[in-house]
C-alpha positions as CSV (number, residue, x, y, z in Angstrom):
1,M,-12.2,-17.7,-21.2
2,P,-12.7,-14.0,-20.7
3,Q,-14.1,-14.6,-17.3
4,D,-10.8,-15.9,-16.2
5,S,-8.5,-12.9,-17.2
6,R,-11.4,-10.7,-15.5
7,R,-10.9,-12.8,-12.5
8,S,-7.4,-12.5,-12.0
9,S,-7.4,-8.8,-12.8
10,G,-9.8,-8.5,-10.1
11,R,-7.6,-10.5,-7.9
12,L,-4.7,-8.7,-8.6
13,Q,-6.4,-5.5,-7.7
14,R,-7.6,-6.9,-4.4
15,I,-4.1,-8.0,-3.4
16,L,-2.6,-4.8,-4.3
17,A,-5.2,-3.0,-2.1
18,Y,-4.6,-4.9,0.8
19,I,-0.9,-4.6,0.5
20,A,-1.3,-0.7,0.3
21,V,-3.8,-0.6,3.2
22,A,-1.6,-2.8,5.2
23,L,1.8,-0.9,4.5
24,I,0.2,2.5,5.1
25,G,-1.5,1.5,8.4
26,L,1.4,-0.1,9.9
27,S,3.4,3.1,9.1
28,V,0.9,5.0,10.7
29,I,1.0,3.0,13.6
30,A,4.7,3.2,13.6
31,I,4.6,6.9,13.6
32,L,1.8,7.4,16.3
33,I,4.3,5.0,18.5
34,V,7.3,7.0,17.9
35,L,5.4,10.0,18.8
36,A,4.2,8.7,21.8
37,V,7.3,7.6,23.0
38,A,9.0,10.6,22.3
39,G,6.5,12.7,24.0
40,T,6.7,10.5,27.2
41,G,10.5,11.1,27.2
42,A,11.2,7.5,27.2
43,K,14.0,5.8,25.4
44,L,13.3,3.3,22.9
45,S,15.5,0.2,22.6
46,A,18.3,0.2,19.7
47,V,16.4,-2.5,17.6
48,W,12.8,-1.5,18.1
49,G,13.7,2.3,17.9
50,G,15.5,2.2,14.7
51,S,13.1,-0.5,13.2
52,L,10.2,1.8,14.0
53,I,11.9,4.8,12.7
54,V,12.9,3.4,9.4
55,F,9.9,1.4,8.6
56,P,7.7,4.4,7.7
57,L,10.4,5.5,5.2
58,I,10.4,2.1,3.3
59,A,6.7,1.3,3.7
60,L,5.0,4.7,2.7
61,P,6.4,4.6,-0.7
62,L,5.8,1.3,-1.3
63,G,2.3,1.6,-0.3
64,A,2.1,4.8,-2.7
65,I,3.5,2.6,-5.5
66,C,1.0,-0.2,-5.0
67,I,-1.7,2.5,-5.0
68,V,-0.5,3.8,-8.5
69,A,-0.2,0.0,-9.8
70,L,-4.0,-0.2,-8.6
71,F,-4.9,2.5,-10.9
72,V,-3.0,1.4,-13.7
73,T,-4.4,-2.1,-13.5
74,G,-7.9,-0.3,-13.2
75,M,-7.3,1.8,-16.2
76,I,-6.0,-1.3,-18.1
77,E,-9.3,-3.4,-17.1
78,R,-11.6,-1.0,-18.3
79,R,-10.0,-0.4,-21.6
80,R,-10.1,-4.2,-22.0
81,L,-13.7,-4.2,-21.2
82,N,-14.6,-1.4,-23.2
83,P,-12.4,-1.1,-26.2
84,G,-14.6,1.2,-28.3
85,A,-14.8,4.2,-26.0
86,T,-11.6,6.0,-26.6
87,K,-11.3,9.5,-24.6
């Protein structure tokens, strides 16, 4: 039975890590696209330009929340696996 709880905790950590990397990576790509387009002097369309500017504003904080949740789940798992060590 302990194997199942450890396996689900590892799965949760992997999911949080992948979500954080995807959100932060896509945000960086969106920022680079906006900077490249602004550097060339071209205009972004209303739909794509607004989406590319707003996406990092939402995705970067969500990525940071996923990283914090990843650390919290890691600490919880360590305490569960080693209950005698209090520091």
